[in-house]
ZAMARGU-4260 file (C-alpha; in steps of 0.2 Angstrom, whole numbers, plus 5000, padded with zeros to 4 digits):
<rodrens>
0) 5000/5000/5000 | 5008/5016/4993 | 5011/5030/5007 | 4998/5045/4999 | 5002/5062/5003
5) 4986/5069/4999 | 4983/5088/5000 | 4967/5096/5000 | 4958/5102/4984 | 4964/5088/4974
10) 4952/5078/4963 | 4936/5089/4966 | 4920/5082/4965 | 4905/5088/4955 | 4896/5095/4968
15) 4880/5107/4965 | 4887/5123/4972 | 4880/5139/4972 | 4892/5154/4972 | 4890/5158/4989
20) 4894/5138/4993 | 4908/5139/4983 | 4915/5154/4993 | 4913/5146/5010 | 4921/5130/5002
25) 4936/5140/4998 | 4936/5147/5014 | 4935/5129/5023 | 4948/5121/5012 | 4941/5104/5015
30) 4949/5087/5010 | 4939/5083/4997 | 4948/5065/4995 | 4942/5061/5011 | 4923/5059/5007
35) 4913/5045/4999 | 4912/5055/4983 | 4932/5054/4981 | 4941/5047/4965 | 4943/5029/4973
40) 4956/5023/4960 | 4967/5038/4965 | 4962/5041/4983 | 4960/5024/4992 | 4952/5014/5000
45) 4945/5008/4983 | 4931/4998/4992 | 4918/4993/4979 | 4903/4984/4986 | 4897/4968/4977
50) 4879/4966/4975 | 4873/4950/4984 | 4886/4951/4998 | 4883/4956/5015 | 4866/4960/5010
55) 4859/4956/5028 | 4870/4968/5037 | 4868/4982/5022 | 4849/4981/5023 | 4850/4983/5043
60) 4862/4997/5043 | 4853/5007/5029 | 4836/5004/5037 | 4844/5012/5053 | 4849/5027/5044
65) 4834/5031/5036 | 4824/5028/5052 | 4816/5043/5060 | 4822/5046/5079 | 4806/5047/5089
70) 4813/5040/5106 | 4825/5049/5116 | 4833/5031/5122 | 4837/5026/5104 | 4856/5026/5099
75) 4861/5040/5087 | 4878/5032/5085 | 4883/5015/5078 | 4900/5007/5077 | 4904/4992/5066
80) 4921/4984/5070 | 4931/4970/5061 | 4947/4963/5057 | 4957/4973/5042 | 4950/4967/5025
85) 4934/4962/5030 | 4923/4974/5020 | 4920/4989/5034 | 4926/5002/5019 | 4916/4994/5006
90) 4899/4994/5018 | 4903/5012/5023 | 4904/5016/5005 | 4888/5007/5001 | 4881/5015/5015
95) 4884/5033/5009 | 4880/5028/4990 | 4862/5022/4995 | 4859/5038/5004 | 4865/5049/4990
100) 4853/5038/4979 | 4838/5040/4991 | 4841/5058/4993 | 4845/5058/5010 | 4858/5069/5017
105) 4876/5061/5020 | 4893/5067/5023 | 4908/5058/5026 | 4928/5057/5030 | 4936/5039/5026
110) 4952/5039/5037 | 4967/5033/5028 | 4984/5028/5035 | 4998/5037/5030 | 4989/5049/5018
115) 4995/5065/5024 | 4979/5075/5033 | 4967/5061/5029 | 4977/5050/5044 | 4975/5065/5055
120) 4960/5073/5063 | 4962/5092/5061 | 4953/5095/5045 | 4939/5084/5050 | 4928/5097/5056
125) 4931/5109/5041 | 4928/5094/5028 | 4912/5088/5036 | 4906/5106/5038 | 4910/5110/5020
130) 4900/5094/5014 | 4884/5100/5026 | 4883/5117/5019 | 4879/5110/5002 | 4869/5095/5009
135) 4858/5106/5020 | 4862/5125/5013 | 4854/5133/5029 | 4869/5128/5038 | 4880/5138/5027
140) 4878/5154/5035 | 4879/5148/5051 | 4896/5140/5048 | 4902/5156/5040 | 4898/5167/5055
145) 4907/5154/5066 | 4923/5155/5055 | 4922/5174/5054 | 4920/5176/5074 | 4935/5163/5076
150) 4946/5161/5062 | 4957/5149/5071 | 4944/5136/5068 | 4951/5134/5051 | 4969/5129/5057
155) 4974/5113/5049 | 4984/5108/5064 | 4983/5108/5083 | 4981/5127/5081 | 4977/5131/5099
160) 4959/5126/5098 | 4951/5109/5104 | 4944/5098/5091 | 4927/5097/5102 | 4927/5115/5098
165) 4928/5114/5080 | 4916/5100/5079 | 4904/5109/5090 | 4906/5127/5081 | 4907/5119/5063
170) 4896/5103/5064 | 4883/5102/5077 | 4879/5120/5082 | 4875/5125/5064 | 4865/5108/5060
175) 4855/5110/5077 | 4852/5128/5073 | 4845/5124/5056 | 4835/5111/5064 | 4828/5123/5076
180) 4823/5136/5064 | 4812/5126/5054 | 4805/5119/5070 | 4801/5137/5075 | 4795/5142/5060
185) 4783/5128/5058 | 4777/5130/5076 | 4773/5149/5073 | 4765/5145/5057 | 4753/5133/5066
190) 4749/5145/5079 | 4744/5158/5067 | 4734/5145/5059 | 4742/5148/5042 | 4749/5136/5029
195) 4767/5132/5034 | 4778/5129/5018 | 4796/5124/5025 | 4811/5127/5015 | 4812/5116/5000
200) 4831/5113/5005 | 4827/5107/5021 | 4811/5097/5016 | 4822/5089/5001 | 4836/5085/5014
205) 4828/5079/5031 | 4810/5073/5025 | 4817/5056/5020 | 4828/5052/5036 | 4840/5061/5046
210) 4857/5067/5042 | 4871/5055/5042 | 4889/5056/5047 | 4900/5042/5041 | 4916/5040/5048
215) 4926/5026/5039 | 4943/5018/5047 | 4943/5029/5064 | 4958/5017/5067 | 4969/5024/5054
220) 4968/5041/5062 | 4985/5044/5071 | 4978/5057/5085 | 4972/5044/5097 | 4968/5057/5110
225) 4959/5067/5100 | 4948/5052/5093 | 4943/5050/5110 | 4939/5069/5112 | 4928/5067/5097
230) 4919/5053/5102 | 4915/5060/5120 | 4909/5076/5111 | 4898/5067/5101 | 4890/5057/5116
235) 4889/5072/5125 | 4881/5082/5110 | 4867/5068/5108 | 4865/5067/5127 | 4860/5085/5127
240) 4850/5084/5110 | 4841/5066/5111 | 4829/5069/5097 | 4839/5079/5085 | 4839/5070/5068
245) 4857/5066/5065 | 4865/5049/5065 | 4884/5043/5065 | 4890/5028/5058 | 4908/5023/5062
250) 4919/5009/5056 | 4936/5003/5063 | 4945/4990/5071 | 4944/4988/5089 | 4958/4997/5096
255) 4958/5001/5114 | 4956/5020/5113 | 4941/5018/5102 | 4933/5004/5111 | 4933/5012/5128
260) 4923/5026/5121 | 4911/5018/5110 | 4907/5001/5120 | 4894/5011/5130 | 4874/5011/5130
265) 4872/5026/5119 | 4881/5017/5105 | 4874/5001/5094 | 4888/4989/5091 | 4890/4977/5075
270) 4904/4965/5075 | 4907/4961/5056 | 4915/4944/5059 | 4896/4939/5063 | 4889/4944/5046
275) 4902/4935/5034 | 4897/4918/5027 | 4905/4907/5015 | 4891/4911/5003 | 4896/4929/5003
280) 4913/4925/4997 | 4906/4913/4984 | 4895/4926/4978 | 4910/4939/4978 | 4920/4928/4968
285) 4907/4922/4955 | 4903/4941/4951 | 4922/4945/4949 | 4925/4930/4937 | 4909/4934/4927
290) 4916/4950/4923 | 4933/4946/4922 | 4928/4932/4909 | 4918/4944/4900 | 4934/4955/4898
295) 4946/4943/4894 | 4947/4936/4875 | 4959/4921/4881 | 4945/4915/4894 | 4930/4918/4882
300) 4940/4907/4870 | 4944/4894/4882 | 4925/4894/4888 | 4920/4890/4872 | 4929/4875/4869
305) 4930/4868/4887 | 4914/4875/4895 | 4912/4883/4913 | 4928/4891/4919 | 4932/4891/4934
310) 4922/4875/4939 | 4909/4876/4953 | 4921/4863/4961 | 4937/4875/4959 | 4927/4890/4967
315) 4923/4880/4981 | 4941/4876/4985 | 4945/4894/4983 | 4931/4899/4996 | 4939/4887/5008
320) 4957/4894/5005 | 4951/4913/5007 | 4942/4909/5023 | 4930/4924/5025 | 4943/4938/5019
325) 4937/4949/5006 | 4954/4957/5002 | 4962/4941/5001 | 4950/4935/4989 | 4952/4949/4979
330) 4971/4948/4980 | 4969/4930/4974 | 4957/4933/4960 | 4969/4947/4954 | 4985/4934/4954
335) 4974/4922/4944 | 4967/4936/4931 | 4987/4942/4931 | 4983/4959/4937 | 4998/4969/4942
340) 5006/4954/4948 | 5025/4951/4945 | 5034/4935/4939 | 5018/4927/4928 | 5022/4933/4911
345) 5017/4920/4898 | 5004/4912/4908 | 4984/4911/4907 | 4972/4913/4921 | 4969/4896/4917
350) 4987/4890/4921 | 4987/4901/4936 | 4972/4894/4945 | 4979/4877/4948 | 4994/4888/4956
355) 4982/4897/4966 | 4973/4881/4973 | 4990/4874/4977 | 4994/4891/4985 | 5011/4883/4990
360) 5022/4888/4981 | 5011/4895/4967 | 5009/4912/4977 | 5027/4916/4980 | 5029/4930/4968
365) 5013/4938/4974 | 5019/4935/4992 | 5035/4945/4990 | 5026/4959/4979 | 5015/4963/4994
370) 5028/4960/5008 | 5038/4973/4999 | 5025/4985/5003 | 5030/4986/5022 | 5049/4982/5020
375) 5055/4999/5023 | 5046/5003/5040 | 5054/5001/5057 | 5054/4983/5064 | 5047/4975/5048
380) 5059/4960/5049 | 5057/4956/5067 | 5036/4957/5066 | 5036/4945/5052 | 5048/4934/5058
385) 5039/4934/5074 | 5023/4931/5064 | 5030/4916/5056 | 5039/4908/5071 | 5028/4909/5084
390) 5020/4892/5090 | 5003/4900/5091 | 4996/4917/5086 | 4996/4932/5096 | 4986/4948/5096
395) 4994/4964/5088 | 4998/4969/5107 | 5005/4953/5112 | 5018/4953/5097 | 5023/4972/5102
400) 5025/4966/5120 | 5035/4952/5115 | 5047/4964/5103 | 5048/4978/5115 | 5039/4990/5103
405) 5022/5000/5103 | 5005/4991/5096 | 5004/5005/5084 | 5021/5001/5076 | 5015/4983/5073
410) 4998/4989/5066 | 5008/5001/5055 | 5017/4985/5045 | 5003/4974/5046 | 4990/4986/5039
415) 5000/4987/5022 | 4999/4967/5020 | 4981/4965/5024 | 4980/4955/5008 | 4989/4940/5016
420) 4989/4944/5034 | 4972/4945/5044 | 4975/4959/5056 | 4960/4958/5068 | 4947/4972/5072
425) 4955/4973/5090 | 4971/4973/5099 | 4966/4957/5109 | 4961/4945/5095 | 4977/4936/5087
430) 4984/4940/5071 | 4982/4926/5058 | 4989/4922/5040 | 4977/4922/5027 | 4983/4905/5022
435) 4996/4893/5029 | 5006/4893/5013 | 5013/4911/5019 | 5021/4903/5034 | 5029/4889/5022
440) 5035/4904/5011 | 5043/4914/5025 | 5052/4898/5033 | 5061/4893/5017 | 5074/4904/5011
445) 5076/4898/4994 | 5058/4904/4991 | 5056/4920/5002 | 5076/4928/5000 | 5075/4943/5009
450) 5060/4940/5018 | 5066/4924/5027 | 5061/4920/5043 | 5079/4917/5050 | 5080/4902/5064
455) 5090/4914/5074 | 5075/4923/5078 | 5071/4910/5090 | 5085/4917/5101 | 5076/4932/5101
460) 5060/4927/5106 | 5066/4915/5118 | 5075/4931/5127 | 5060/4940/5125 | 5048/4927/5134
465) 5060/4926/5147 | 5059/4944/5150 | 5041/4944/5148 | 5039/4932/5162 | 5051/4942/5175
470) 5043/4959/5170 | 5026/4953/5174 | 5032/4942/5190 | 5040/4958/5197 | 5021/4967/5194
475) 5012/4950/5201 | 5019/4941/5212 | 5006/4928/5212 | 5007/4926/5192 | 5010/4908/5191
480) 4997/4903/5204 | 4983/4911/5195 | 4971/4902/5184 | 4977/4900/5166 | 4962/4912/5160
485) 4967/4925/5171 | 4986/4927/5165 | 4988/4939/5151 | 4988/4930/5134 | 5006/4936/5131
490) 5013/4931/5147 | 5004/4914/5147 | 5012/4911/5128 | 5030/4915/5137 | 5024/4902/5151
495) 5020/4888/5139 | 5031/4891/5122 | 5048/4898/5129 | 5055/4880/5128 | 5050/4877/5110
500) 5059/4893/5105 | 5075/4886/5115 | 5075/4869/5105 | 5071/4877/5089 | 5084/4890/5089
505) 5099/4879/5096 | 5110/4879/5083 | 5110/4898/5084 | 5113/4901/5102 | 5130/4907/5106
510) 5137/4906/5124 | 5133/4923/5128 | 5115/4919/5124 | 5115/4905/5136 | 5122/4915/5150
515) 5110/4929/5148 | 5095/4917/5147 | 5102/4908/5164 | 5105/4927/5171 | 5087/4930/5168
520) 5080/4913/5176 | 5090/4916/5192 | 5084/4932/5194 | 5066/4927/5192 | 5069/4911/5205
525) 5077/4923/5217 | 5060/4932/5218 | 5050/4916/5220 | 5062/4901/5224 | 5047/4888/5224
530) 5038/4891/5207 | 5042/4874/5197 | 5040/4883/5179 | 5054/4895/5184 | 5065/4880/5189
535) 5060/4871/5174 | 5066/4885/5163 | 5083/4886/5172 | 5084/4867/5171 | 5081/4867/5153
540) 5094/4880/5149 | 5107/4874/5160 | 5106/4856/5151 | 5108/4865/5134 | 5123/4876/5140
545) 5131/4860/5146 | 5128/4852/5130 | 5135/4868/5121 | 5152/4869/5130 | 5152/4850/5138
550) 5151/4856/5156 | 5146/4841/5167 | 5143/4854/5181 | 5130/4863/5171 | 5121/4844/5168
555) 5122/4839/5186 | 5112/4856/5190 | 5099/4854/5176 | 5098/4836/5183 | 5095/4843/5201
560) 5084/4855/5196 | 5074/4843/5186 | 5072/4832/5201 | 5065/4846/5212 | 5052/4849/5198
565) 5046/4831/5197 | 5045/4832/5217 | 5031/4846/5214 | 5022/4837/5201 | 5012/4822/5209
570) 5006/4807/5199 | 4989/4818/5196 | 4997/4834/5191 | 4993/4837/5172 | 5012/4843/5169
575) 5020/4828/5177 | 5023/4820/5160 | 5034/4835/5156 | 5044/4835/5172 | 5047/4816/5169
580) 5054/4820/5151 | 5064/4834/5156 | 5073/4824/5169 | 5075/4809/5158 | 5083/4820/5146
585) 5095/4827/5159 | 5099/4809/5165 | 5103/4805/5146 | 5114/4820/5144 | 5124/4815/5160
590) 5126/4797/5154 | 5133/4804/5138 | 5144/4813/5148 | 5150/4798/5160 | 5145/4783/5155
595) 5135/4779/5170 | 5123/4765/5167 | 5112/4770/5183 | 5108/4787/5174 | 5104/4777/5158
600) 5092/4766/5166 | 5084/4779/5177 | 5081/4789/5160 | 5073/4773/5152 | 5061/4772/5167
605) 5057/4790/5167 | 5052/4791/5149 | 5043/4776/5149 | 5031/4783/5163 | 5029/4800/5153
610) 5024/4789/5138 | 5010/4780/5148 | 5004/4797/5153 | 5004/4803/5135 | 4991/4791/5126
615) 4986/4795/5110 | 4981/4808/5104 | 4990/4817/5117 | 5000/4831/5107 | 5015/4827/5115
620) 5015/4809/5112 | 5027/4811/5098 | 5040/4819/5109 | 5038/4805/5123 | 5040/4793/5109
625) 5056/4800/5104 | 5064/4801/5120 | 5061/4783/5125 | 5067/4778/5109 | 5083/4788/5111
630) 5087/4781/5128 | 5083/4763/5123 | 5095/4766/5106 | 5107/4772/5120 | 5106/4756/5130
635) 5106/4746/5115 | 5124/4754/5110 | 5130/4750/5126 | 5125/4732/5128 | 5121/4726/5112
640) 5103/4719/5117 | 5094/4718/5100 | 5076/4720/5108 | 5080/4738/5114 | 5084/4742/5096
645) 5069/4733/5089 | 5058/4743/5102 | 5067/4760/5098 | 5063/4758/5080 | 5045/4754/5082
650) 5043/4770/5094 | 5052/4781/5081 | 5041/4774/5066 | 5025/4780/5077 | 5032/4795/5080
655) 5035/4800/5061 | 5017/4794/5057 | 5012/4807/5069 | 5022/4821/5061 | 5017/4821/5042
660) 5023/4835/5030 | 5024/4849/5033 | 5026/4846/5053 | 5040/4855/5059 | 5048/4842/5069
665) 5047/4830/5054 | 5065/4831/5050 | 5069/4825/5068 | 5059/4810/5067 | 5067/4807/5049
670) 5083/4807/5056 | 5079/4797/5073 | 5071/4782/5064 | 5085/4783/5050 | 5097/4781/5064
675) 5091/4768/5072 | 5088/4758/5057 | 5106/4761/5052 | 5111/4755/5069 | 5101/4738/5065
680) 5110/4738/5047 | 5127/4738/5056 | 5122/4723/5067 | 5114/4713/5054 | 5122/4720/5037
685) 5104/4718/5031 | 5104/4730/5015 | 5087/4734/5014 | 5089/4744/5032 | 5104/4753/5024
690) 5093/4760/5009 | 5079/4765/5020 | 5090/4775/5031 | 5098/4784/5016 | 5081/4788/5009
695) 5074/4794/5026 | 5091/4805/5029 | 5088/4812/5012 | 5071/4818/5015 | 5077/4826/5031
700) 5090/4836/5022 | 5078/4841/5010 | 5067/4848/5024 | 5082/4857/5031 | 5089/4870/5017
705) 5103/4882/5023 | 5103/4891/5035 | 5092/4879/5045 | 5100/4877/5062 | 5098/4859/5061
710) 5105/4856/5045 | 5122/4850/5049 | 5113/4836/5059 | 5105/4830/5044 | 5122/4833/5033
715) 5131/4822/5047 | 5118/4807/5047 | 5117/4805/5027 | 5135/4806/5026 | 5136/4792/5039
720) 5125/4781/5030 | 5133/4783/5012 | 5149/4779/5019 | 5142/4763/5026 | 5134/4760/5010
725) 5151/4763/5001 | 5160/4749/5013 | 5145/4738/5008 | 5147/4741/4990 | 5163/4750/4985
730) 5153/4763/4975 | 5166/4778/4976 | 5152/4789/4972 | 5144/4786/4989 | 5161/4790/4997
735) 5164/4806/4988 | 5146/4813/4992 | 5150/4808/5010 | 5166/4817/5011 | 5156/4833/5004
740) 5142/4832/5015 | 5154/4831/5031 | 5165/4844/5024 | 5149/4856/5024 | 5143/4850/5042
745) 5161/4854/5048 | 5160/4871/5041 | 5143/4873/5051 | 5150/4867/5067 | 5165/4878/5071
750) 5172/4877/5089 | 5166/4878/5101 | 5149/4872/5093 | 5146/4855/5104 | 5145/4844/5089
755) 5161/4851/5082 | 5171/4835/5087 | 5158/4823/5079 | 5160/4832/5062 | 5180/4832/5064
760) 5178/4814/5069 | 5166/4807/5054 | 5175/4818/5041 | 5192/4811/5047 | 5185/4793/5046
765) 5177/4795/5027 | 5195/4803/5021 | 5202/4787/5030 | 5192/4777/5018 | 5197/4787/5003
770) 5214/4784/5007 | 5212/4765/5010 | 5205/4765/4992 | 5215/4777/4983 | 5232/4779/4993
775) 5233/4796/4991 | 5244/4801/5008 | 5236/4820/5009 | 5219/4812/5014 | 5227/4801/5027
780) 5237/4816/5034 | 5221/4828/5034 | 5213/4812/5043 | 5226/4812/5056 | 5225/4831/5059
785) 5206/4830/5060 | 5207/4816/5073 | 5220/4825/5083 | 5208/4840/5085 | 5194/4830/5089
790) 5203/4823/5103 | 5207/4839/5109 | 5188/4843/5110 | 5184/4826/5120 | 5194/4826/5136
795) 5191/4813/5150 | 5177/4808/5154 | 5170/4813/5137 | 5160/4797/5131 | 5168/4797/5114
800) 5185/4800/5119 | 5188/4781/5117 | 5182/4782/5100 | 5194/4797/5095 | 5210/4788/5104
805) 5205/4772/5094 | 5203/4781/5076 | 5218/4792/5078 | 5228/4777/5084 | 5223/4768/5068
810) 5226/4783/5056 | 5245/4783/5064 | 5247/4765/5063 | 5243/4766/5044 | 5253/4781/5042
815) 5269/4770/5050 | 5265/4757/5038 | 5267/4768/5023 | 5282/4779/5031 | 5291/4768/5044
820) 5291/4782/5056 | 5292/4774/5074 | 5285/4789/5082 | 5270/4785/5074 | 5269/4767/5081
825) 5274/4773/5097 | 5259/4786/5098 | 5246/4772/5090 | 5251/4760/5105 | 5249/4773/5118
830) 5233/4779/5112 | 5226/4761/5110 | 5231/4757/5127 | 5222/4774/5136 | 5206/4768/5124
835) 5207/4751/5131 | 5207/4758/5149 | 5191/4769/5144 | 5182/4753/5138 | 5183/4740/5154
840) 5173/4724/5151 | 5159/4722/5147 | 5161/4738/5136 | 5153/4734/5119 | 5166/4742/5110
845) 5181/4734/5120 | 5184/4721/5107 | 5189/4735/5094 | 5202/4742/5105 | 5209/4723/5109
850) 5209/4720/5090 | 5219/4737/5088 | 5231/4736/5101 | 5235/4718/5097 | 5240/4722/5078
855) 5249/4738/5084 | 5260/4728/5096 | 5263/4715/5083 | 5271/4728/5072 | 5281/4734/5086
860) 5288/4716/5090 | 5291/4714/5071 | 5303/4729/5072 | 5310/4728/5090 | 5309/4710/5094
865) 5303/4714/5112 | 5294/4699/5118 | 5285/4709/5130 | 5275/4718/5116 | 5272/4701/5108
870) 5265/4693/5125 | 5253/4708/5127 | 5247/4705/5108 | 5244/4686/5113 | 5234/4691/5131
875) 5224/4704/5119 | 5219/4691/5106 | 5216/4677/5121 | 5203/4690/5129 | 5195/4693/5112
880) 5193/4674/5108 | 5187/4671/5127 | 5175/4685/5130 | 5170/4694/5112 | 5172/4682/5098
885) 5162/4665/5104 | 5159/4652/5092 | 5149/4658/5077 | 5156/4676/5078 | 5161/4683/5062
890) 5177/4689/5069 | 5182/4672/5077 | 5192/4664/5063 | 5202/4679/5058 | 5207/4681/5077
895) 5211/4663/5078 | 5223/4664/5065 | 5230/4678/5072 | 5233/4672/5088 | 5240/4656/5080
900) 5252/4669/5070 | 5257/4678/5087 | 5261/4660/5096 | 5271/4655/5080 | 5282/4670/5083
905) 5284/4666/5101 | 5289/4648/5098 | 5302/4655/5085 | 5309/4665/5099 | 5308/4656/5114
910) 5305/4637/5107 | 5291/4633/5120 | 5284/4615/5116 | 5266/4620/5121 | 5264/4633/5109
915) 5264/4621/5095 | 5250/4611/5101 | 5240/4627/5102 | 5244/4633/5086 | 5239/4616/5078
920) 5222/4617/5087 | 5218/4637/5084 | 5221/4632/5065 | 5211/4617/5063 | 5197/4627/5071
925) 5200/4642/5060 | 5200/4631/5045 | 5183/4622/5049 | 5174/4640/5050 | 5166/4650/5036
930) 5178/4665/5029 | 5179/4679/5040 | 5171/4696/5033 | 5177/4707/5048 | 5179/4726/5044
935) 5189/4728/5059
</rodrens>
């Protein structure tokens, strides 16, 4: 919507003025663009009324405007309110036009935001007075006399004279005087028993009904205090003159400064939302398309060949999409017809109708064009991003409070976007989108570009939610013990949804963001230490900060706080399931840091109880399915129990079914199920599992385009799955793609990102595989460098330290074998020994450390012939066969042969006869077993 700077005297209407009236017109200098007779194409709003729509409400209002006032209690004023784009101005225009057609006196002022004096109130009185002098000529001399007595009435700004005085002296008093004059003349004539002939002008003007004043878009006037003064002055005038033949019809949104004055017994109220039906929208579209088809030769040709267009079914779908908004319906129609819409050249209306029905992404160009109208305004990015990323809609006042700005600043941005965003008629009704496809557009950077709602805005919303809670808690110490319906909507939103913004913005939080959030939580807790919601806030943030910079102290505090919250949530409490989940997640994080099985077992128990408290269709059931699935998967990875893995897969499948596209958490469920199925492939070798895992991870990555904060996780997971398929098939394309994906993931996880070490480790693995395939030393050397950096980020007791020790050792062992550098071999043995100490029996990956240590000691013995190295290698192999590679294990044949070789070396060195019998037995058993396919 353009910023119209309208000056008085533009677009003069064709008014039947006498010379005297013309002179008064020039004195008053009214804003002619503000009346119902304006050129609406040049001076908005262009508010055409479509016959057949809103017929009930129009008939009702017109009946009220033409009826005489015979009862002192009958309201002179009528206020119709509704959301932006609901058709208020069209109704105002039709009411004015009906009065003109019926030769009833009507004067009007159509306020319009950002339109110079039309968005201000100071020329309202002179504009109405000028129109009244034409509609009721007897008022002209009275108005002229008032101006001559007080020229300050003509001021085009504040001018030192109140609005109430201007309206009284220029509008009310002249009209009242004219009415009284006619009344007195009539009474005297009747008293003298002579025939009374009232003035022709007044007969024509008032015989068919009272004078009507129409004030449209009162909320678009920027002078809020004066608006209240205007309304109070009207009410006072009508209270003093209860039978005067004057009515005032007002339309606006329900803003507080208006509602507080008009929501009184002396005003009749209409909520336009109560008067809009699907039939109205259907009629509206039918008339638009009928007219459009008559004017478009391409459509006429199409109809001659194919019949009706659009079909009734297509029109019905459009009605459902439009959802009661005439202005959005008009916008969609213009898109289909190709009126002033960018990016649709070369297409016909028949081509564009399916795009409009799909909405997403058919309307991208239209959305971008409309959003550009407010792009230059203050706070545009924050307001649009907030609307796109909120967990549930907030009213304009709530959006303003969350962002720390004024409500009028929110409205100022949104009023230009009313064709795609429904701006409510009141500041306490949520702002909604005309269609959900707009949110999809705003959250996809590849489509919205400069209008993209960046996930980092979740960081802002999380902080603002915490600040909002603290602010209101300072004002109302009993806030958290009040019933939910007694808590202000924006505060209730902050209480219920701050956690979601924490989760959704995780990849965008910096350490300083966590620190400031923790400070806010501690300040709130210091005021009221016993409030579980505040403890929960702090627990969630401490847990996330603990993961961010790997602080066990933070995780310990998070667990302690979560236990305290659970103690305050007995079995019957509706929030117990949430407290169970929070504690379970904290315990799982601590297990990941320390490896303590007791934490893992308790986490499983807590998540089982939470899932039982969230039966289908509980909205949080997918979260509990995920949490229990992940803890079971963690136990499977520690113990190797396949039933845990099978249950985890089942739980993740159910969670995915509950999150169909475009659910914002669908990528999480895809990744979780893909990882669990990949784990099963690693245990069973079933290739179908591997293919499904890759398919799932590709879909997840597609749903997380850059710069989605969780894109690195999907890159990492797909890279791992492709690396496993390469190891199964040898297809070098899979390996190349895996390396590319892991490089991109690493770029998105610079230190101190909590997952930086994972990306370093995984890229190192992929490069090591390529070295083994191609022999290129630069790949091996880069892998060693990556492994070293990952190891530094995994100090004791990091749960993945042993894996980093093991893989760095393997890379150094390979480097020694290629270069002969003994320092590489010595360091590899040292690393393997530390890894083995971190994997005491029955650690599921102890066998890897035993095997690798045995190989490195064997290599060392071949160089140094130190028998202690050989003896240690033999001990490692013996433990492998006794405790890890039982009969039937795929690695047993290879390990039998390896131990036999080591014993042969010892016999050659020492000549121990008992070694010979063992060598024969080991080789005989190995020969009887199928070939080994160990990937160690």
